[in-house]
C-alpha positions, 0 to 999 in steps of 0.5 A: 819860278812863278809858274811853279809857285802857281802850280804849288798853290793849285795843288795846295787848293786841291789837297785842302779841298779833299781834306775838308771833304773828309777824303784823306786818301785823295789828299794823300794821292794829290800830295804824291802826284805833286811830288812826282811832278817835281814840285816842292811842297811849301809851308801851306802844304804840310799842315793839310797833309798832316791833317789828312794823316790824322784823319785816317790815324795812319802811323806809317803815312804820318812818318813818311810825311814827317820825313818829307818835312824834315828834309824841307826848309820848313822843319822849324815852322811852328805851325807845321810842327804843331800840325805834326804833334796833332798828327801823332796824337790823332794816330794814338802815338802820344810818345812820338807827338811829345818827342816832336813837341820837346824839340820845338825851338819855340811853342805857341799856345796852340802847340801846348794845347795840342799836347794837352789834348793828347795826354787828356785823351789817354787819361794821363792826368799827372802829365796834363797837370805837369804840362800845364805847369810848364806852360805857365812857367814859360809865360804862355797865357792859357786860352779857351782850348787850354781850359777844354783840354784841362777839363777833359783831363780831369773828367778822364780821371773822373775827378769832380773836385778837379773839374770844379777847380778847372771851372773856377780857373776858366771863370778867372781867366774870362773864358766861361762865356765861350760856348765851346768851354761851356759845352765841355763843362756840361759833358764833363760834369755829367761824366763825373756824376754831377748832373746838377752842375751840368744843368747849371752850366747849360742854363748859364749859356743862355741865348748863344746855345748851339746844337752841341750845347743841347746835344751835350745836355741830352747826352748828360741825361742819357748817362743817368738813363733819365729818358723822360728829362732827355725827351723834355729837353729835346722838345724844348730844343725843337721849340727854340728852333734848333735843328737836330743833327745825327748826334742829337738822335744818338744822344736821345736814343742812348737814354732809352736802355730799359724795357719801359723806354722801348715805346719812346725809343721807337718814337725816336726811330720814327723821328730819325727817319723823318729827319733823314738821320736813319741812314747815318751809321752811328744812328743805326748802330745806336738803334740796334743797341737800344732795341737790344737793351730794351728787350726787342732783340728781333728788331735789333737783328732786323736793323742789323741785317739791313745794314750794308756797310757794317763796321766792327762797331755794328757787329759788336753792338749786335753781339753785345745785344745777344750776350747781355741777354744770355743768348751765347749761341747766337752771340757766338754764331754772329762772332764767327760770321763777323770773322768770315766777313773779314771784320776783325773783332776788337777789344770791345767785342771780346769784352762783350763775349767774356761778360756774356760767359760770366752771365750765363756761367758758360765756363768752357766757352769762356776758356775758349774765348780766353785762348782766342784773346791770347792768340790775338794779342790781348793776353796782357790787356788789363781790361781783358784780364779784369773781365776774365777774372770776373767771368771765371769768378762768376763761373765758379772757377776761382782757381782760374781767376787767381791764375789770371790775376797772378800773371797780370803784368800790371794791376789796377784798382779794378783788378784788385776789386774784381778779385776781391769780389770774386773771392767773396762770391765763391766763399773765400772770405778770408782771402778777400779780406787779405787781398784788401789789406795787400792792396792797401799796403801796395798804395792802392786807394780803394773806391766805393766798389772796392768797399762794396766787394769787401762788405759783401765778403763780410756779409756772406761770412758773418763778420759783423765787427769787420763789416763795421770796421770797413764801413766806418773806414770809408768815411773816416779814412778815405772820405767816401760817402756810403751809397745805398749798396753799402747800407744794404750790405750792413743791413743784411749783415746785421739781419744775418747775425740775428740783430733784426731790431738794430738792422731796422733802426739802422735802415730807418736812420739812414741819411739817404732814403732806403730803396727796395734792395735794402728792404728786400735784404732785410726781409730775407734776414727776417725769414732766416730768423723767423721774425714774422712781426718785422717781416710783415712791416718790411713787406708792407714797405716793399708793397708800397714801393713796388706794388707790381713786383712779384718777389716780395709777395712770393717771399712773404707767402713762402714765409707764412707757409713755412710757419703754418700761417695759411690765412697769411698765404691766402691774404698775399695771394689775394693781394697779388690778384688785386694788384695783377701781379704775376710771377715769371717762371724760373729758368735753368740753363744747362750747357751740353757740348757748347750748346745752351739748353733752357728749362722753364718751370712747368714747360716740357717743350724741350725735344728731349724732355721725355728722356730728361724727366725720366732720368730725373725721376730715376735719379730721385728714386735712386737717391731715396734708396741709399743702399741701391748703387747708381748704375750709369749703364741705365743712363747710357741706354736712355741716350743722354750720355 
């Protein structure tokens, strides 16, 4: 008997060591060998085996372990039952976890916390709050992990008000000084868009800051794309003697997502090599994403090609890089290579491709991806359906967008907003407003993006009274403060209706500082209404804000030219030359047989440019002579159809 107990203790030690080394498969193999030798697991064996199943998120193994526990003498052990709840939560089967939780004869704070984390992870805020209420009713005293779980639940719903409430509760029960809690608050405030509160939470930690504290704050800056602040904080971190880890580098790289941040991104890459973090797969994946977003797609591809242990994330990041740049040919080529390599595309991969089709107007390719998504079981996925509505709308196929929306098994506020926006950009203004009212009648609460979509519909349709109605509804009915985009819509709407003086007064009296987008909208309205005086004032504001951006110069030059003010055109050209402003040539993308062809102004490098421009000249001549019918046989002879 003593020998058997010693043997069980020895196997437990082996299983525990394998789990602690993140070798879950080895731990499960030890468990199997232990059973084959006729040894019965004890109350110390099962928690580690449950943890091993949780690490690999394997439901089948979890259910087998669950059966073993039920057949053992430890089925009612609180510690083991809590481990089972956690196991099912980590396997993304919170329904199974809750069944185990409900049947527990007694629950300690750890069991409640695990269940709270499970619901928080899935964004089930109502269940999180209900569970917390039951926990308090049962007389269980919350601890620091309870506050962490509540904070994560509030952030999943992006409810800043609730996060602040949880923060106050944490202070009240005396866990605010806990560094894990403080780190969580930094992360959730950033996620909810309150960077100031995140900085305050970081500042209040003081001397007990860990590397996680610094990483959380750097990640917060990354969320807002404040790469300069992220860099400065990283320097402070090094100055305080904190050694960065792979997560530090990932957070720092994530802040570099624009072309102007490419040099800083390259510096971080070099620094990660010095630290030895470049071998970390998450770091490499983030570097691929950074180079893509910063416009250096070749460096991104070089890094990707050097990866020997590519995961689905690696493939998806590179495919997204191509799709975001509108390079759907390379995106699809890589997608097919991914499948050939035996890697299964996931939801994010499909969303990236669908988004790329919308960006480039690749309708036929978008339809193929739609069919692929159906075949792979994503037909009823809400996120895929929302992306498809957006893609079809941007490709001008509003009927296809309507069909996807109509057949959705469930709709979210994002679904309604996307459909409203799709109608707005496709000229179906009345339908957009009708959808907005239907959405409200069904109890959906519009958000700031929904109002932006409906205001855009009013702007394009010229519905000034309706525009004011929705603009005022934001604050009076839904307590939503209008943002720059909403003010821009109203300024544009006033301008389109010929009320330029009102539009200018509206912009000058805004409670927030107008950006270049608002002034640009007003400048376009001035051009439509032929108001040179206000246009000159607006253009001067734009030149001060963005002296090196070509668009306002070109707009004003064209405006002056259309009114015969050639001295004004000369003045604009002189200003452009003095400020070294250059205009990027326009491009057109045409898809033929699934392949994208790019045509740039004054560039005739396309292999069939002679035929293409001959055809265009031919068509121009035909169009000038209405009496002369277009003979398609001539086009066929050119070898273009």
